[in-house]
C-alpha positions in Angstrom: -31.7 47.7 -65.3 -28.4 45.9 -64.3 -25.9 48.7 -64.7 -29.2 51.1 -62.8 -29.0 47.7 -59.7 -25.1 47.5 -59.9 -24.5 51.7 -59.3 -27.7 51.4 -57.2 -25.3 48.7 -54.8 -22.4 50.4 -55.2 -23.2 53.9 -53.9 -24.8 52.1 -50.9 -22.6 50.2 -50.1 -19.8 53.3 -50.0 -22.0 55.5 -47.9 -22.4 52.3 -45.2 -18.5 51.9 -45.5 -18.3 55.2 -45.2 -20.8 55.8 -42.0 -19.2 52.5 -40.3 -15.2 54.8 -40.8 -16.6 57.3 -38.7 -17.8 56.9 -35.3 -20.1 58.5 -33.5 -18.8 60.7 -31.1 -20.7 63.4 -27.6 -19.1 66.4 -28.6 -18.4 68.8 -25.0 -21.0 72.3 -25.1 -19.1 74.8 -24.6 -19.4 76.6 -21.5 -21.3 80.2 -21.7 -20.8 80.7 -17.2 -19.9 78.1 -14.9 -22.5 77.1 -12.9 -24.1 74.9 -9.9 -24.9 72.2 -11.8 -21.5 72.4 -14.0 -19.8 72.2 -9.9 -21.5 69.1 -9.0 -21.5 67.2 -12.2 -17.5 67.6 -11.9 -17.9 65.7 -8.9 -17.1 61.5 -8.5 -16.4 59.6 -5.7 -13.9 57.0 -6.3 -14.0 53.3 -4.5 -10.4 52.8 -4.1 -8.7 49.6 -2.9 -4.8 47.6 -3.0 -2.3 46.8 -1.8 1.3 48.3 -0.3 4.6 47.6 -0.5 7.5 49.5 1.1 10.6 49.8 -0.9 12.6 50.2 1.7 12.1 46.2 3.1 11.5 47.6 6.4 7.6 46.2 6.6 6.3 44.1 5.3 3.6 44.2 2.4 -0.2 45.6 3.2 -3.4 46.5 1.9 -5.3 49.4 1.2 -8.4 51.2 1.7 -9.2 55.2 -0.1 -12.0 57.6 0.4 -11.8 60.0 -2.4 -13.6 63.0 -3.5 -12.6 64.8 -7.1 -13.9 68.0 -9.0 -13.1 67.1 -12.9 -13.6 69.8 -15.2 -14.7 67.4 -17.8 -15.2 63.7 -17.1 -13.0 62.3 -19.7 -10.0 65.1 -20.1 -8.4 68.4 -18.3 -7.7 69.5 -14.7 -9.2 67.3 -11.2 -8.8 67.9 -8.4 -9.1 64.8 -6.2 -9.0 65.2 -1.9 -8.4 61.3 -0.8 -7.5 59.7 2.5 -5.8 56.8 3.0 -5.5 53.6 5.4 -2.9 50.4 4.6 -1.5 48.8 7.0 1.7 46.5 7.4 4.1 45.0 9.8 7.7 45.5 10.9 9.9 43.5 13.2 13.4 43.6 14.9 12.7 47.4 15.1 12.9 49.5 18.6 11.0 52.2 19.0 10.4 55.2 21.0 8.2 55.0 24.0 8.1 51.0 23.3 9.8 48.0 24.4 7.4 46.0 21.4 10.0 44.8 18.9 7.6 43.9 16.1 4.3 44.5 15.1 1.4 46.1 13.4 1.8 49.8 12.2 -1.4 51.5 10.3 -1.3 54.6 8.0 -3.8 57.5 8.0 -2.1 59.7 5.2 -5.0 62.1 3.9 -4.1 64.2 0.6 -5.4 67.3 -1.6 -3.6 68.2 -4.6 -4.2 68.9 -8.5 -4.4 67.3 -11.5 -5.3 65.8 -15.7 -6.6 63.7 -17.5 -4.9 63.1 -21.0 -7.3 61.3 -23.6 -6.4 58.2 -25.2 -7.7 58.8 -28.6 -5.5 58.6 -32.5 -5.6 62.5 -33.3 -4.6 64.2 -29.7 -4.1 67.5 -32.0 -8.1 67.5 -33.5 -9.6 66.0 -30.4 -8.3 69.2 -28.3 -9.9 71.5 -31.1 -13.4 70.1 -30.9 -13.0 67.8 -27.7 -15.3 64.7 -27.7 -16.5 62.2 -25.2 -14.1 59.3 -25.3 -13.3 56.1 -23.6 -10.1 55.6 -21.9 -7.3 58.1 -20.4 -4.7 58.5 -18.9 -4.3 60.5 -15.2 -1.6 61.8 -12.8 -1.4 63.7 -9.5 0.9 65.3 -7.2 -0.5 65.7 -3.9 1.1 67.8 0.1 -0.4 66.1 2.6 0.5 64.8 5.6 0.5 60.9 7.1 0.0 59.7 10.7 1.3 56.1 12.0 -0.5 54.1 14.7 1.3 52.0 16.6 0.2 49.9 19.9 2.7 50.6 23.5 3.7 48.3 25.9 2.6 50.3 29.9 1.5 48.4 32.9 -2.3 47.4 33.0 -3.9 49.0 35.6 -5.1 46.9 39.3 -8.8 48.1 38.8 -7.7 46.4 35.2 -6.9 42.9 36.5 -10.8 41.6 37.0 -11.5 41.9 33.9 -9.1 39.2 33.1 -9.6 36.6 35.9 -6.0 37.5 37.4 -7.0 39.3 40.6 -4.1 37.9 43.1 -1.2 37.3 40.4 2.6 38.1 41.8 2.6 39.2 38.8 2.8 42.7 36.7 0.0 42.2 33.5 0.6 45.1 30.7 -1.7 45.7 28.1 -1.3 47.4 24.2 -3.2 50.6 23.8 -2.5 52.5 20.1 -1.1 55.2 20.5 -1.3 57.6 17.5 2.5 59.4 17.1 3.4 62.7 14.9 2.1 63.0 12.5 4.7 63.6 9.2 4.5 66.2 5.9 3.8 63.6 3.3 4.1 63.8 -1.5 1.7 61.9 -2.6 2.0 60.5 -6.6 -0.5 59.1 -8.9 -1.1 57.6 -12.2 -3.1 55.5 -13.7 -5.7 54.4 -16.5 -9.4 55.0 -16.6 -12.3 53.6 -18.5 -15.6 54.7 -18.9 -18.4 51.8 -19.3 -20.7 54.5 -19.0 -21.4 58.2 -18.3 -21.5 57.6 -15.0 -19.2 54.6 -13.9 -15.3 54.0 -15.1 -13.1 52.2 -13.7 -9.2 52.5 -13.7 -6.0 50.6 -12.1 -3.9 52.9 -11.2 -0.3 53.2 -9.2 0.2 55.6 -6.4 3.9 56.3 -4.2 3.5 58.6 -1.0 6.7 60.4 -0.1 7.5 60.2 4.0 9.2 64.6 4.2 10.4 63.6 7.8 11.2 60.3 9.4 7.8 58.1 10.6 8.7 56.8 14.0 9.5 53.7 11.8 11.6 55.0 10.0 13.1 57.1 12.2 14.3 54.1 14.1 15.2 52.0 11.3 17.7 55.3 10.6 19.1 55.1 14.5 19.8 51.4 13.7 21.4 51.8 10.4 19.2 50.3 8.5 18.4 53.0 6.6 20.1 56.8 5.9 16.5 59.6 4.9 12.4 58.4 5.3 11.3 56.9 1.9 8.0 55.6 1.7 4.9 54.0 0.6 4.1 52.1 -2.8 0.4 51.7 -4.2 -1.2 49.3 -6.2 -4.7 49.6 -6.5 -8.2 49.5 -9.2 -11.4 51.1 -8.6 -14.1 52.2 -10.0 -15.7 56.1 -9.6 -19.2 57.5 -8.8 -20.9 60.7 -10.7 -23.5 62.3 -8.6 -25.3 63.3 -12.3 
């Protein structure tokens, strides 16, 4: 009886340990075709915030927010297509900008990009993963996106006489000035992104990423710096961000 109980206990413990060593995996089902439901299942809306910094030190660090729409072939790996609109700001000083007599101020950028990227699963055995893909919790991703960068700063101009009353300066002999926002010519740019993503739920993931935007032609800030021999070529901002992604389904 004792030997039989010992064998039963050993067999049960071995089976339990075997169950623990084999992870429960949610495998991807093979697609027969691609439907409208598959398309909407692959859409997500990342919310992104972070800080930006220009390596050439012509501008100070700033704050960035981003709106994004992504389409994914699979949620946790494979190809994806991101469409992003980033907004960030920076301060500049001692730069004589074209059509302006302000030497210091704030510049706002609107960055619009679309491109393609790829997610790589972070797993122990990547070969067996691609033989039979399953939903894993962590992945590494990167993307390349061509697009446009649009800087907006303020110009100095004489205020119209009818605006004097609004500031209580009727009858003054000194000229008044206004500083309206002025959008300068947009420039082509390339955006490079890399980061890590963690799925806390099938419909929610958190991520941290780094982005770099290379201006292909000088912006108004960079052209002013090149004219003053403070820079030799256009560069762009480096950004570090965190965010979360939510899915439609």
